MARRO-272272 format. One record per residue (C-alpha): x, y, z; residue in three letters; residue number from 1. Coordinates in steps of 0.25 Angstrom, whole numbers, always signed. Example, Ala and Ser with C-alpha at 12.3 -4.5 7.8 and 13.67 -1.06 7.14 Angstrom:
# residues 2
- +49, -18, +31, Ala, 1 .
- +55, -4, +29, Ser, 2 .
This chain:
# residues 372
- -1, +0, +0, Unk, 1 .
- +12, +9, +4, Unk, 2 .
- +19, +7, -10, Unk, 3 .
- +7, +9, -17, Unk, 4 .
- +4, +23, -11, Unk, 5 .
- +17, +26, -14, Unk, 6 .
- +18, +21, -28, Unk, 7 .
- +4, +30, -29, Unk, 8 .
- +12, +42, -24, Unk, 9 .
- +22, +39, -34, Unk, 10 .
- +12, +39, -46, Unk, 11 .
- +4, +53, -40, Unk, 12 .
- +18, +60, -40, Unk, 13 .
- +21, +55, -55, Unk, 14 .
- +7, +59, -60, Unk, 15 .
- +7, +72, -52, Unk, 16 .
- +24, +76, -58, Unk, 17 .
- +16, +70, -71, Unk, 18 .
- +6, +79, -70, Unk, 19 .
- +14, +91, -67, Unk, 20 .
- +25, +89, -78, Unk, 21 .
- +11, +87, -86, Unk, 22 .
- +4, +101, -82, Unk, 23 .
- +18, +110, -84, Unk, 24 .
- +18, +105, -99, Unk, 25 .
- +4, +110, -100, Unk, 26 .
- +8, +122, -94, Unk, 27 .
- +21, +125, -101, Unk, 28 .
- +12, +120, -115, Unk, 29 .
- +2, +130, -111, Unk, 30 .
- +12, +141, -110, Unk, 31 .
- +20, +138, -121, Unk, 32 .
- +7, +137, -130, Unk, 33 .
- +1, +151, -124, Unk, 34 .
- +16, +157, -127, Unk, 35 .
- +17, +152, -143, Unk, 36 .
- +2, +155, -145, Unk, 37 .
- +5, +169, -139, Unk, 38 .
- +17, +173, -147, Unk, 39 .
- +11, +165, -159, Unk, 40 .
- +0, +176, -158, Unk, 41 .
- +9, +187, -156, Unk, 42 .
- +17, +184, -168, Unk, 43 .
- +4, +185, -174, Unk, 44 .
- +0, +196, -172, Unk, 45 .
- +9, +204, -178, Unk, 46 .
- +0, +203, -191, Unk, 47 .
- -14, +205, -181, Unk, 48 .
- -12, +213, -171, Unk, 49 .
- -17, +229, -172, Unk, 50 .
- -7, +237, -180, Unk, 51 .
- -3, +246, -168, Unk, 52 .
- +2, +235, -161, Unk, 53 .
- +12, +230, -174, Unk, 54 .
- +27, +232, -176, Unk, 55 .
- +29, +246, -178, Unk, 56 .
- +34, +247, -194, Unk, 57 .
- +44, +258, -194, Unk, 58 .
- +56, +262, -203, Unk, 59 .
- +69, +265, -202, Unk, 60 .
- +81, +273, -209, Unk, 61 .
- +90, +261, -210, Unk, 62 .
- +77, +252, -215, Unk, 63 .
- +76, +244, -204, Unk, 64 .
- +60, +237, -203, Unk, 65 .
- +52, +235, -193, Unk, 66 .
- +43, +221, -194, Unk, 67 .
- +31, +220, -200, Unk, 68 .
- +23, +208, -202, Unk, 69 .
- +22, +204, -216, Unk, 70 .
- +11, +192, -219, Unk, 71 .
- +8, +195, -232, Unk, 72 .
- +11, +184, -242, Unk, 73 .
- +11, +192, -254, Unk, 74 .
- +25, +197, -260, Unk, 75 .
- +29, +202, -275, Unk, 76 .
- +36, +188, -278, Unk, 77 .
- +42, +182, -291, Unk, 78 .
- +39, +188, -304, Unk, 79 .
- +32, +178, -312, Unk, 80 .
- +25, +180, -325, Unk, 81 .
- +17, +170, -332, Unk, 82 .
- +23, +164, -345, Unk, 83 .
- +18, +173, -359, Unk, 84 .
- +15, +186, -352, Unk, 85 .
- +17, +196, -362, Unk, 86 .
- +24, +210, -359, Unk, 87 .
- +33, +221, -365, Unk, 88 .
- +48, +216, -364, Unk, 89 .
- +54, +224, -352, Unk, 90 .
- +68, +232, -358, Unk, 91 .
- +82, +236, -351, Unk, 92 .
- +83, +248, -360, Unk, 93 .
- +69, +254, -361, Unk, 94 .
- +59, +259, -350, Unk, 95 .
- +57, +272, -342, Unk, 96 .
- +67, +282, -343, Unk, 97 .
- +61, +295, -337, Unk, 98 .
- +59, +291, -324, Unk, 99 .
- +67, +281, -312, Unk, 100 .
- +61, +266, -312, Unk, 101 .
- +68, +261, -299, Unk, 102 .
- +72, +267, -285, Unk, 103 .
- +85, +267, -278, Unk, 104 .
- +82, +257, -270, Unk, 105 .
- +79, +250, -283, Unk, 106 .
- +63, +248, -282, Unk, 107 .
- +56, +250, -294, Unk, 108 .
- +51, +264, -298, Unk, 109 .
- +39, +260, -305, Unk, 110 .
- +34, +269, -317, Unk, 111 .
- +25, +265, -331, Unk, 112 .
- +35, +260, -339, Unk, 113 .
- +43, +253, -330, Unk, 114 .
- +34, +239, -328, Unk, 115 .
- +25, +230, -337, Unk, 116 .
- +11, +231, -332, Unk, 117 .
- +8, +217, -338, Unk, 118 .
- +18, +209, -333, Unk, 119 .
- +18, +215, -319, Unk, 120 .
- +4, +213, -317, Unk, 121 .
- +7, +200, -322, Unk, 122 .
- +18, +198, -312, Unk, 123 .
- +10, +202, -299, Unk, 124 .
- -2, +196, -303, Unk, 125 .
- +5, +182, -301, Unk, 126 .
- +8, +186, -287, Unk, 127 .
- -7, +192, -284, Unk, 128 .
- -7, +199, -274, Unk, 129 .
- -19, +206, -266, Unk, 130 .
- -18, +220, -267, Unk, 131 .
- -25, +229, -257, Unk, 132 .
- -28, +244, -260, Unk, 133 .
- -30, +252, -247, Unk, 134 .
- -37, +265, -250, Unk, 135 .
- -46, +275, -241, Unk, 136 .
- -57, +285, -244, Unk, 137 .
- -61, +291, -231, Unk, 138 .
- -71, +304, -231, Unk, 139 .
- -72, +308, -245, Unk, 140 .
- -62, +299, -253, Unk, 141 .
- -72, +289, -253, Unk, 142 .
- -76, +296, -268, Unk, 143 .
- -62, +293, -273, Unk, 144 .
- -65, +275, -271, Unk, 145 .
- -71, +273, -284, Unk, 146 .
- -60, +280, -293, Unk, 147 .
- -50, +271, -286, Unk, 148 .
- -57, +259, -285, Unk, 149 .
- -64, +259, -300, Unk, 150 .
- -50, +264, -305, Unk, 151 .
- -41, +254, -297, Unk, 152 .
- -49, +243, -303, Unk, 153 .
- -43, +247, -316, Unk, 154 .
- -30, +250, -314, Unk, 155 .
- -23, +245, -299, Unk, 156 .
- -19, +232, -301, Unk, 157 .
- -30, +226, -310, Unk, 158 .
- -32, +210, -308, Unk, 159 .
- -24, +210, -295, Unk, 160 .
- -30, +206, -281, Unk, 161 .
- -34, +219, -276, Unk, 162 .
- -42, +225, -262, Unk, 163 .
- -46, +237, -260, Unk, 164 .
- -45, +244, -246, Unk, 165 .
- -55, +255, -244, Unk, 166 .
- -53, +261, -231, Unk, 167 .
- -66, +272, -229, Unk, 168 .
- -74, +279, -220, Unk, 169 .
- -85, +277, -229, Unk, 170 .
- -88, +261, -235, Unk, 171 .
- -101, +267, -242, Unk, 172 .
- -93, +274, -254, Unk, 173 .
- -86, +265, -257, Unk, 174 .
- -89, +262, -271, Unk, 175 .
- -92, +249, -278, Unk, 176 .
- -82, +246, -288, Unk, 177 .
- -80, +234, -297, Unk, 178 .
- -66, +227, -295, Unk, 179 .
- -61, +218, -301, Unk, 180 .
- -56, +204, -298, Unk, 181 .
- -48, +200, -284, Unk, 182 .
- -51, +216, -280, Unk, 183 .
- -60, +220, -268, Unk, 184 .
- -63, +233, -259, Unk, 185 .
- -62, +233, -244, Unk, 186 .
- -66, +243, -238, Unk, 187 .
- -63, +249, -223, Unk, 188 .
- -70, +258, -215, Unk, 189 .
- -62, +269, -208, Unk, 190 .
- -65, +283, -201, Unk, 191 .
- -66, +296, -207, Unk, 192 .
- -55, +306, -204, Unk, 193 .
- -55, +323, -204, Unk, 194 .
- -41, +323, -210, Unk, 195 .
- -36, +319, -223, Unk, 196 .
- -22, +318, -217, Unk, 197 .
- -31, +305, -206, Unk, 198 .
- -35, +298, -217, Unk, 199 .
- -23, +297, -224, Unk, 200 .
- -15, +292, -210, Unk, 201 .
- -28, +284, -207, Unk, 202 .
- -23, +276, -222, Unk, 203 .
- -11, +271, -213, Unk, 204 .
- -20, +268, -200, Unk, 205 .
- -30, +261, -207, Unk, 206 .
- -23, +252, -216, Unk, 207 .
- -14, +247, -207, Unk, 208 .
- -25, +241, -198, Unk, 209 .
- -33, +237, -211, Unk, 210 .
- -20, +228, -215, Unk, 211 .
- -19, +223, -202, Unk, 212 .
- -34, +219, -200, Unk, 213 .
- -37, +215, -216, Unk, 214 .
- -31, +219, -227, Unk, 215 .
- -16, +210, -223, Unk, 216 .
- -24, +198, -226, Unk, 217 .
- -30, +202, -240, Unk, 218 .
- -21, +211, -246, Unk, 219 .
- -6, +208, -250, Unk, 220 .
- -3, +221, -255, Unk, 221 .
- -7, +234, -252, Unk, 222 .
- -7, +248, -260, Unk, 223 .
- -12, +261, -251, Unk, 224 .
- -18, +270, -261, Unk, 225 .
- -25, +285, -260, Unk, 226 .
- -40, +283, -264, Unk, 227 .
- -42, +298, -271, Unk, 228 .
- -34, +291, -284, Unk, 229 .
- -38, +283, -296, Unk, 230 .
- -30, +273, -304, Unk, 231 .
- -28, +277, -318, Unk, 232 .
- -18, +269, -325, Unk, 233 .
- -12, +252, -321, Unk, 234 .
- -6, +250, -305, Unk, 235 .
- -4, +237, -306, Unk, 236 .
- +6, +228, -300, Unk, 237 .
- +19, +234, -303, Unk, 238 .
- +16, +242, -291, Unk, 239 .
- +18, +232, -282, Unk, 240 .
- +31, +229, -272, Unk, 241 .
- +33, +229, -257, Unk, 242 .
- +28, +243, -255, Unk, 243 .
- +26, +252, -268, Unk, 244 .
- +28, +268, -264, Unk, 245 .
- +22, +277, -276, Unk, 246 .
- +29, +291, -279, Unk, 247 .
- +21, +303, -277, Unk, 248 .
- +20, +311, -287, Unk, 249 .
- +22, +324, -284, Unk, 250 .
- +37, +320, -278, Unk, 251 .
- +42, +311, -288, Unk, 252 .
- +51, +318, -295, Unk, 253 .
- +56, +326, -282, Unk, 254 .
- +68, +327, -275, Unk, 255 .
- +65, +321, -260, Unk, 256 .
- +68, +335, -253, Unk, 257 .
- +53, +338, -260, Unk, 258 .
- +47, +325, -253, Unk, 259 .
- +35, +330, -244, Unk, 260 .
- +41, +319, -235, Unk, 261 .
- +39, +324, -220, Unk, 262 .
- +48, +332, -215, Unk, 263 .
- +45, +335, -201, Unk, 264 .
- +56, +325, -193, Unk, 265 .
- +44, +323, -182, Unk, 266 .
- +36, +314, -192, Unk, 267 .
- +38, +300, -192, Unk, 268 .
- +38, +303, -208, Unk, 269 .
- +50, +312, -208, Unk, 270 .
- +59, +310, -219, Unk, 271 .
- +73, +319, -219, Unk, 272 .
- +72, +329, -231, Unk, 273 .
- +85, +321, -237, Unk, 274 .
- +78, +307, -237, Unk, 275 .
- +68, +303, -246, Unk, 276 .
- +67, +294, -261, Unk, 277 .
- +52, +297, -266, Unk, 278 .
- +39, +304, -262, Unk, 279 .
- +30, +291, -260, Unk, 280 .
- +13, +295, -260, Unk, 281 .
- +5, +287, -249, Unk, 282 .
- -8, +288, -261, Unk, 283 .
- -1, +274, -266, Unk, 284 .
- +8, +263, -260, Unk, 285 .
- +8, +248, -260, Unk, 286 .
- +14, +237, -256, Unk, 287 .
- +16, +222, -250, Unk, 288 .
- +3, +224, -239, Unk, 289 .
- +11, +221, -225, Unk, 290 .
- +25, +231, -231, Unk, 291 .
- +13, +240, -233, Unk, 292 .
- +6, +237, -219, Unk, 293 .
- +19, +243, -215, Unk, 294 .
- +21, +255, -221, Unk, 295 .
- +5, +258, -219, Unk, 296 .
- +6, +256, -205, Unk, 297 .
- +21, +265, -203, Unk, 298 .
- +14, +276, -209, Unk, 299 .
- +2, +275, -199, Unk, 300 .
- +13, +272, -186, Unk, 301 .
- +21, +283, -190, Unk, 302 .
- +10, +293, -193, Unk, 303 .
- +5, +289, -179, Unk, 304 .
- +19, +292, -174, Unk, 305 .
- +17, +307, -180, Unk, 306 .
- +5, +309, -174, Unk, 307 .
- +8, +307, -159, Unk, 308 .
- +20, +316, -163, Unk, 309 .
- +10, +326, -169, Unk, 310 .
- +14, +327, -183, Unk, 311 .
- +8, +320, -197, Unk, 312 .
- +18, +318, -209, Unk, 313 .
- +17, +328, -218, Unk, 314 .
- +9, +319, -227, Unk, 315 .
- +1, +308, -217, Unk, 316 .
- +7, +294, -221, Unk, 317 .
- +13, +297, -233, Unk, 318 .
- +23, +305, -227, Unk, 319 .
- +27, +291, -218, Unk, 320 .
- +25, +282, -231, Unk, 321 .
- +36, +292, -237, Unk, 322 .
- +47, +289, -225, Unk, 323 .
- +43, +273, -224, Unk, 324 .
- +46, +271, -239, Unk, 325 .
- +60, +280, -237, Unk, 326 .
- +66, +270, -230, Unk, 327 .
- +57, +259, -232, Unk, 328 .
- +58, +260, -248, Unk, 329 .
- +47, +256, -257, Unk, 330 .
- +50, +241, -267, Unk, 331 .
- +42, +249, -278, Unk, 332 .
- +41, +265, -282, Unk, 333 .
- +31, +268, -288, Unk, 334 .
- +29, +280, -300, Unk, 335 .
- +19, +291, -298, Unk, 336 .
- +11, +283, -307, Unk, 337 .
- +5, +276, -295, Unk, 338 .
- +0, +289, -288, Unk, 339 .
- -3, +300, -298, Unk, 340 .
- -12, +313, -295, Unk, 341 .
- -21, +321, -304, Unk, 342 .
- -18, +332, -297, Unk, 343 .
- -3, +332, -306, Unk, 344 .
- +1, +331, -321, Unk, 345 .
- +5, +318, -325, Unk, 346 .
- +22, +318, -331, Unk, 347 .
- +27, +312, -341, Unk, 348 .
- +33, +303, -332, Unk, 349 .
- +19, +298, -327, Unk, 350 .
- +16, +289, -337, Unk, 351 .
- +4, +283, -332, Unk, 352 .
- -4, +287, -320, Unk, 353 .
- -8, +275, -313, Unk, 354 .
- -17, +282, -302, Unk, 355 .
- -20, +296, -298, Unk, 356 .
- -25, +304, -285, Unk, 357 .
- -38, +311, -289, Unk, 358 .
- -40, +325, -290, Unk, 359 .
- -48, +330, -276, Unk, 360 .
- -52, +342, -270, Unk, 361 .
- -46, +339, -256, Unk, 362 .
- -53, +348, -247, Unk, 363 .
- -67, +342, -252, Unk, 364 .
- -62, +326, -250, Unk, 365 .
- -52, +327, -236, Unk, 366 .
- -58, +329, -224, Unk, 367 .
- -48, +340, -221, Unk, 368 .
- -45, +345, -235, Unk, 369 .
- -29, +348, -239, Unk, 370 .
- -21, +343, -252, Unk, 371 .
- -12, +334, -253, Unk, 372 .
């Protein structure tokens, strides 16, 4: 009986020991699982957390760039052509001699006559990008939607997949326009504004939010465009690159000292008088979705810093855009063909006007008047 009791005690102690080890391992497993899932969730949230808590993109003169999420799979790939495509033979001896067609960092500077339209469209159609066009039609600017959309369907990336993302404070004024195959309209409601400058600055904020919430899952490439414009000629795949900027029509022949850069050192858009490549317009610019997201968010955040410091850049987001592109060079520069103005005569070096800003009464269409 004593021997049996001792054996039972030994078995009980053994059971307790094994139970303790089992519980210890179970607790460790729970802790590990919780920690692992928390880490995974934190990594994933880099893509989905609210924009205000994302890593702050910044630029430095030494070219260093901060982290930027990139979950877009589309890239400009191999330049493949289907056998049998007929196009004009390229020449090593003939071409545009009245303009420069390459930047000093060896990026293409695109003018009419520097590419073969049929060939370049055929190459990029095989890559099949989903293209987003972001426009803002706030207040009386909704009147420009119909002309922009109808002309875009005739000339802008014809036969490509395109979604027009329309940000407006009056959805009822978005017109019904016949769209081509694979093309659609998506409307985002935004608040009205009392100053046109607030509409301009608000573009960066609302575009950042929309990319985070929706556009990132629906597009590979993104253009920012001004709605008070009409397409007049082909605007095709020659415009596509990782980051494409358009020369401002008013300054493409001027020295950098005449550029309307922000010259006040207090602003984050400040550029010294002895620096600068070109002056780019903020009315048309485009690139890979994540590269555009980084640039759009940069303009938004830098404008916020300026506002907190009691200053507004001379040309709002255009000033911040030019600051960014000075130290982060665009991979393609588009000539002023890709945004002219009906206010200006067309010079001899502009062989075709692809898109042009309309003449309008600024005092009538803008909430606080003004010119630009």
